[in-house]
Each structure stands twice: as C-alpha cells, then as structure tokens.
C-alpha positions as CSV (number, residue, x, y, z in Angstrom):
1,M,0.0,0.0,0.0
2,K,1.1,3.6,-0.6
3,A,2.3,5.4,2.6
4,A,-0.4,8.0,2.2
5,S,-3.1,5.4,2.7
6,Y,-2.2,5.1,6.4
7,F,-2.8,8.8,7.1
8,A,-6.2,10.5,7.8
9,Q,-7.9,13.8,7.5
10,S,-9.4,13.9,11.0
11,Y,-9.0,12.3,14.4
12,A,-12.1,10.3,13.9
13,E,-10.8,8.8,10.7
14,A,-7.4,8.2,12.2
15,R,-8.9,6.4,15.1
16,Q,-11.0,4.2,12.9
17,K,-8.0,3.3,10.7
18,F,-5.9,2.5,13.8
19,L,-8.6,0.2,15.3
20,A,-9.1,-1.5,12.0
21,A,-5.4,-2.0,11.4
22,A,-5.0,-3.4,15.0
23,E,-7.8,-5.8,14.5
24,A,-6.5,-6.9,11.1
25,A,-3.2,-7.7,12.8
26,G,-5.0,-9.9,15.2
27,L,-4.8,-7.6,18.2
28,D,-7.5,-6.6,20.6
29,P,-7.4,-2.8,21.2
30,V,-8.4,-1.4,24.6
31,A,-10.0,2.1,24.7
32,H,-9.3,4.4,27.6
33,V,-12.2,6.8,27.0
34,H,-11.7,10.5,27.5
35,P,-14.4,12.4,29.5
36,L,-15.1,14.8,26.7
37,L,-16.3,14.4,23.1
38,G,-14.4,15.5,19.9
39,R,-15.2,18.4,17.6
40,D,-17.5,16.3,15.5
41,G,-19.2,14.8,18.6
42,E,-17.1,11.6,18.4
43,V,-15.8,9.5,21.3
44,L,-12.2,10.4,22.3
45,A,-9.9,7.7,23.6
46,M,-6.3,6.7,24.3
47,D,-6.4,3.4,22.4
48,V,-3.9,0.7,23.3
49,A,-3.1,-2.4,21.3
50,R,-0.5,-5.0,22.4
51,A,1.2,-7.7,20.3
52,G,3.1,-10.2,22.5
53,P,2.6,-12.0,25.8
54,A,2.3,-10.2,29.1
55,D,5.6,-11.7,30.3
56,A,7.7,-10.7,27.3
57,P,11.2,-9.9,28.3
58,A,11.2,-6.7,26.2
59,V,8.6,-4.2,25.2
60,L,8.6,-1.5,22.5
61,I,6.2,1.4,22.9
62,I,5.2,3.2,19.7
63,S,3.0,6.3,20.6
64,S,1.3,9.1,18.9
65,A,-0.4,12.5,19.6
66,C,1.4,13.5,22.8
67,H,0.8,16.9,21.2
68,G,-2.6,16.4,19.8
69,V,-2.5,17.7,16.3
70,E,0.9,16.0,15.8
71,G,-1.1,12.7,15.8
72,Y,-1.9,13.1,12.1
73,C,1.7,12.1,11.5
74,G,2.1,9.5,14.3
75,S,-1.1,7.7,13.6
76,G,0.1,7.2,10.0
77,V,3.4,5.6,11.1
78,Q,1.5,3.3,13.6
79,G,-0.8,2.2,10.8
80,A,2.1,1.4,8.5
81,L,3.8,-0.7,11.3
82,L,0.6,-2.6,12.1
83,A,0.2,-3.5,8.4
84,D,3.8,-4.8,8.2
85,A,3.5,-8.5,8.8
86,G,7.2,-8.9,8.6
87,F,7.8,-6.4,11.4
88,Q,5.2,-8.1,13.6
89,S,6.8,-11.5,13.0
90,A,10.3,-10.3,13.6
91,A,9.4,-8.7,16.9
92,A,7.6,-11.9,18.0
93,K,10.6,-14.1,17.1
94,A,12.9,-11.7,19.0
95,G,10.7,-11.9,22.2
96,V,9.8,-8.2,21.9
97,A,6.2,-7.2,22.6
98,L,4.9,-4.2,20.7
99,L,2.7,-1.7,22.5
100,Y,0.9,0.8,20.2
101,I,-0.6,3.8,22.1
102,H,-2.8,5.8,19.8
103,G,-3.9,9.2,20.8
104,L,-2.0,10.1,24.0
105,N,-3.8,13.4,23.8
106,P,-7.0,12.6,21.8
107,Y,-8.6,15.9,22.7
108,G,-5.9,17.9,21.1
109,F,-5.8,15.6,18.1
110,S,-9.5,16.0,17.4
111,W,-9.8,19.8,18.2
112,I,-6.6,20.6,16.2
113,R,-4.8,21.7,19.3
114,R,-1.3,20.9,20.6
115,T,-2.6,20.9,24.2
116,T,-4.9,18.8,26.3
117,H,-8.5,20.0,27.3
118,E,-6.8,21.6,30.3
119,N,-4.7,23.7,27.9
120,V,-1.7,21.8,29.1
121,D,1.3,20.7,27.1
122,L,1.4,17.0,28.1
123,N,5.2,16.9,27.6
124,R,5.7,19.6,30.3
125,N,3.1,18.1,32.7
126,F,5.2,15.3,34.3
127,Q,6.2,17.2,37.4
128,D,6.1,16.5,41.1
129,F,3.4,19.0,41.9
130,S,4.0,18.7,45.6
131,K,7.2,20.7,45.0
132,P,7.8,24.2,43.7
133,L,7.5,24.3,39.9
134,P,10.2,25.6,37.6
135,R,10.3,29.3,36.7
136,N,10.7,30.7,33.2
137,P,11.5,34.4,33.5
138,G,12.0,34.6,29.7
139,Y,8.4,33.5,29.1
140,D,7.2,35.9,31.9
141,R,8.7,38.8,30.0
142,L,7.2,37.8,26.7
143,S,3.8,36.4,27.7
144,H,1.8,39.4,26.6
145,L,3.6,39.5,23.3
146,L,3.4,35.8,22.5
147,V,-0.4,35.7,23.0
148,P,-1.4,39.3,22.6
149,A,-4.9,40.8,23.1
150,E,-5.4,41.3,19.4
151,W,-4.8,39.0,16.4
152,P,-3.1,39.6,14.0
153,P,-0.5,41.2,16.3
154,T,0.0,44.9,16.3
155,P,3.2,46.5,15.1
156,E,4.1,47.2,18.8
157,V,3.9,43.5,19.6
158,K,6.0,42.6,16.6
159,A,8.6,45.2,17.6
160,G,8.7,43.8,21.2
161,L,9.5,40.3,20.0
162,A,12.0,41.6,17.5
163,Q,13.8,43.5,20.3
164,F,14.1,40.3,22.4
165,L,15.4,38.4,19.4
166,A,18.0,41.1,18.7
167,E,19.2,41.3,22.3
168,H,19.2,37.6,23.2
169,G,19.3,35.6,19.9
170,A,17.1,32.9,18.4
171,K,18.1,30.1,20.8
172,A,17.2,32.2,23.8
173,L,13.9,33.0,22.2
174,Q,13.2,29.4,21.5
175,A,14.1,28.4,25.1
176,A,11.9,31.1,26.6
177,V,8.9,30.1,24.4
178,S,9.1,26.4,24.4
179,S,11.0,25.0,27.5
180,G,7.8,25.0,29.6
181,Q,6.1,27.5,31.9
182,Y,3.7,27.2,34.9
183,E,2.5,30.8,35.5
184,H,0.3,31.5,32.4
185,P,-2.5,29.1,32.0
186,Q,-3.8,30.8,28.9
187,G,-0.3,30.9,27.4
188,L,1.9,28.6,25.3
189,F,3.7,25.5,26.5
190,Y,1.8,25.6,29.9
191,G,2.7,22.7,32.1
192,G,-0.3,22.9,34.4
193,H,-0.6,22.7,38.2
194,N,-2.0,19.2,38.4
195,P,-1.6,15.9,36.5
196,T,-3.8,15.9,33.3
197,W,-6.2,13.1,32.3
198,S,-3.6,12.1,29.7
199,Q,-0.8,11.9,32.2
200,Q,-2.8,9.8,34.6
201,T,-4.1,7.5,31.9
202,L,-0.6,7.0,30.4
203,R,0.7,6.0,33.8
204,H,-1.9,3.4,34.1
205,V,-1.0,2.0,30.7
206,L,2.7,1.8,31.7
207,Q,1.8,0.1,34.9
208,D,-0.4,-2.5,33.0
209,H,2.1,-3.2,30.3
210,G,5.6,-2.3,31.5
211,R,6.2,-3.8,34.9
212,R,7.1,-7.3,33.9
213,C,9.7,-6.7,31.2
214,H,13.5,-6.4,31.6
215,R,14.0,-3.9,28.8
216,L,11.7,-1.1,27.7
217,G,12.0,0.8,24.4
218,W,9.9,3.8,23.4
219,I,9.5,5.7,20.1
220,D,7.3,8.7,20.6
221,L,6.2,10.4,17.3
222,H,6.3,14.2,16.9
223,T,6.3,16.9,14.3
224,G,7.1,20.6,14.1
225,L,10.9,21.0,14.4
226,G,13.6,20.7,11.8
227,P,13.8,20.4,8.0
228,S,10.7,19.3,6.2
229,G,10.4,15.5,6.2
230,H,13.5,14.8,8.2
231,G,13.0,12.7,11.4
232,E,15.4,13.9,14.1
233,R,15.9,11.1,16.6
234,I,16.1,12.9,20.0
235,W,17.0,11.1,23.1
236,A,13.8,10.8,25.2
237,G,14.8,10.3,28.8
238,P,16.9,11.6,31.7
239,D,20.5,12.9,31.3
240,D,22.1,9.4,31.5
241,A,25.3,9.0,29.4
242,A,25.2,5.2,29.3
243,A,21.5,5.2,28.2
244,I,22.2,7.9,25.5
245,A,25.1,5.8,24.3
246,R,22.9,2.8,24.0
247,A,20.3,4.8,22.0
248,R,23.1,5.7,19.6
249,R,24.0,2.1,19.2
250,W,20.4,1.3,18.3
251,W,19.5,4.2,16.1
252,G,22.9,5.6,15.0
253,E,25.3,8.4,16.1
254,A,22.9,11.0,14.7
255,V,20.7,10.6,17.9
256,T,20.7,14.0,19.5
257,S,20.2,15.2,23.0
258,I,18.6,18.3,24.6
259,Y,21.3,18.0,27.3
260,D,24.3,18.7,25.1
261,G,22.7,21.2,22.7
262,S,22.8,18.8,19.7
263,S,19.1,18.8,19.3
264,E,16.8,21.2,17.5
265,S,14.8,21.2,20.7
266,A,15.5,23.5,23.6
267,L,16.1,22.1,27.1
268,L,12.7,21.1,28.4
269,T,11.1,20.5,31.7
270,G,8.3,18.1,32.9
271,L,9.0,15.5,30.2
272,M,6.6,12.6,29.6
273,W,9.3,10.0,29.1
274,F,10.4,10.2,32.7
275,A,7.3,8.2,33.6
276,A,8.9,5.1,32.1
277,G,11.5,5.0,34.8
278,Q,9.0,6.0,37.5
279,E,6.4,3.4,36.6
280,C,8.6,0.6,35.3
281,P,11.7,1.0,37.5
282,Q,12.8,-2.6,36.9
283,A,13.3,-2.1,33.2
284,E,16.3,-0.8,31.4
285,Y,14.9,2.1,29.4
286,T,15.9,3.4,25.9
287,G,13.8,5.8,24.0
288,I,13.6,8.6,21.4
289,A,11.3,11.2,20.2
290,M,11.0,11.0,16.5
291,E,10.7,14.7,15.5
292,Y,9.7,15.2,11.9
293,G,10.1,18.6,10.3
294,T,7.2,20.4,8.6
295,V,7.6,24.2,8.1
296,P,10.1,26.7,9.4
297,F,10.2,27.2,13.2
298,E,8.9,30.8,12.8
299,Q,5.8,29.6,11.0
300,V,5.2,26.9,13.6
301,T,5.5,29.5,16.4
302,E,3.1,31.8,14.5
303,A,0.5,29.1,14.2
304,L,0.8,28.2,17.9
305,R,0.4,31.8,18.9
306,A,-2.7,32.3,16.6
307,E,-4.3,29.1,17.8
308,Q,-3.8,30.0,21.5
309,W,-5.2,33.5,20.9
310,L,-8.2,31.8,19.2
311,E,-8.7,29.5,22.3
312,N,-8.7,32.6,24.5
313,H,-11.2,34.4,22.2
314,P,-14.1,32.0,21.4
315,E,-16.0,35.0,20.0
316,A,-13.7,35.2,17.0
317,P,-15.5,35.2,13.6
318,A,-16.0,31.8,12.0
319,A,-13.8,32.6,9.0
320,Q,-10.9,33.6,11.2
321,R,-11.4,30.5,13.2
322,Q,-11.3,28.3,10.1
323,Q,-8.2,30.0,8.8
324,I,-6.3,29.7,12.1
325,K,-7.2,26.0,12.5
326,R,-6.0,25.3,9.0
327,Q,-2.8,27.2,9.7
328,M,-2.3,25.1,12.8
329,R,-2.9,21.8,11.1
330,D,-0.5,22.7,8.2
331,A,2.2,23.7,10.7
332,F,2.3,20.1,12.1
333,Y,1.1,18.0,9.2
334,T,2.3,18.2,5.6
335,D,-0.5,16.7,3.7
336,T,1.4,15.5,0.6
337,D,2.3,12.0,-0.5
338,A,6.0,12.7,-0.7
339,W,6.2,13.9,2.9
340,K,4.2,10.9,4.1
341,E,6.5,8.5,2.2
342,R,9.5,9.9,4.0
343,I,7.8,9.9,7.4
344,V,6.8,6.2,7.1
345,E,10.2,5.1,5.7
346,Q,12.0,6.6,8.7
347,G,9.5,5.5,11.3
348,V,9.5,1.9,10.1
349,Q,13.3,1.9,10.0
350,A,13.5,3.3,13.6
351,A,11.0,0.6,14.8
352,W,13.1,-2.2,13.2
353,Q,16.2,-0.8,14.8
354,A,14.5,-0.7,18.2
355,V,13.4,-4.3,18.0
356,E,17.0,-5.4,17.1
357,G,18.3,-3.3,20.0
358,L,15.9,-4.8,22.5
359,A,16.4,-8.3,21.2
360,A,20.2,-8.1,21.6
361,R,19.8,-8.7,25.3
362,A,16.2,-9.7,25.6
C-alpha cells in the first residue's frame, strides 16, 4: 500500500483506521475513553493495542499524539507498522512485545490543538506538583507579546519580539517560548498545576504493560521541528550518558540530546518519558522522540500563537477560526504523498532498529 493510505484527514478517521489495522493484525485494542467528546461529537480515547505476551522480556512502545495535532503524523506511522506482517513476525521471534498507544492526547488531536483539554502541554506536565515548579523568566517577560490581546499582532507587539530576538538571539527566544512555563494558564507550553487526564491514563497504561519486562524501548512520534520530512531522533529520557550511548548504538550516532545542545529542541522540563523510569523501574529504558520537520520554526510558532489566541477568544469570527485552525494543522502535518512517504520510511526503520536493540539482550 502507498504510505499516504495510512494517514487520515481527521481524528475520527485516524482512530477508525488504527482500530481496523490493529484488529486486522490480530490484536484486541483497549480504549481508555476521554471524559469529553471530539469536535464532531465523536468518542475520544487513548487506544492501546499490544502484540506479544504479558511476560515478554522486552517491550517496545510506539506512541502518537502527545501533542494532539501531531497525531496526524504519528497515527500514520502506527498504521504502517501494524500493516507490516514482517515487522510483527520479527518482533515476536525476538521476544519483543509491541505496544501501540494511539492518541496520548486525543482531545488535542480532534480539536486541532497541541494541548490537552486543560490547555496543558502534556510533555511539560510530568512534574512533582508537591514541590515548587520551575520558573521561566523569559516567558514571563514575553507572555503578553506571544499571545497578545489582538490578532493579528499589532506593530508594537512585533517590535517587542524583534527586540528580544536582537538582544538575546534565536536560541534564547526558543528556550523562553518552548521550554515550559507554569504561570500563564492561557499561554503557550503551559505545564499545568495538576496531572492531566492524559498523564494519569498513560501512567496506568505503563503500569499495566511495562512492569514485567526487563527492557523497555519507546518511540514517541512528533512533528514541528527541523527540516521538512526529516526525522530527528532525539534522546527521550533523563540525562544518562550510558543510556544515551545505548540509544546511539540502536539508532545511530545521529541521535541528538537536549542536554548537550545537539538537538533542534530547547532544554525542556516536565518530560513525559520520565514516567517510564517512574512506573517501570525494573526495566532498562531506551527511548527517542522521532521529531519530523514540517515548516520553518517561525511559521510553527506563529501558528501556535494564533491558535492560543483563538482559544482565548471564542467570540472570533467563523472565517478567522477556520483560517487559524487550517494554519495550525498545516504547521504540524504536511498533507502530501511525498512527505508521508519519507515519514513512514524513517518511522519503520526506527522501529526495526529498536526491535533489534531490544532483542540483543532480551
């Protein structure tokens, strides 16, 4: 089948394709149903499908839609892997169970948002909320400019951001915007003050499926950073030199890290992947975020700012709403056959490499 056939035009279609592919592969998906409905009135769920016995010595997680709208991409890769009988067979022979988690943040996927229904960035939400939360003075300074009172932004707002960029540089601006903040609940990259539904549900999934294995791998599928169609393999875990070295043995020396500045990503806080070690402490963990490029970072940021402004202004005209939502989807999903072909090729390759890495000592 063509790579494009695994992708969808809505969350509802993506979910239907995932469930059908899982069942065609002989799996029995389990739905963790979200408390709210989707934009078309559809059921929202974090759907989980496992291939392999409960006591498999190694487990590979392949997950999508941590950041909602990015699920258009991740769901397509999951569909391609489920349809790959050779991949399923190789994993089974290697003693590696496959755990597909579709729609980590189904609300954002359906409503074309990056955040959860709590307006929280799931990948900044894994904090110990009994302790003081990290501060982000850069975001504090820019909050009124990043999500202004009016959209499109006024010349004064544009000038304020340009001044920060001139004084501090592009990397400092990226860090201020995206590293995570906990003071502006109607702003960007907000980490929340409590665990979200998605965080709690994911922890239950990890408890159910990850506590009997010796080795745990994870490929979490993302979009929005880097050159179009290129899948950057970013280490997804704590700053552990031995684990990062192991990831590079599995996926190649091109694996990057937010800790040494080699990644397109800024240094982030409240990361989801830390839950692997917290919920499955017996397992040796190795994971990456597969970060596929779409459009230039400036366009991605502009789309995020517009969409957050829209969320804060439900009275916005229908035409403006439609335009902003289209801009948002295009920033995280390149709806062309050529882009999808590259996405699937790299995603399938990374999954095969993970199975081989897990099997080496499984």
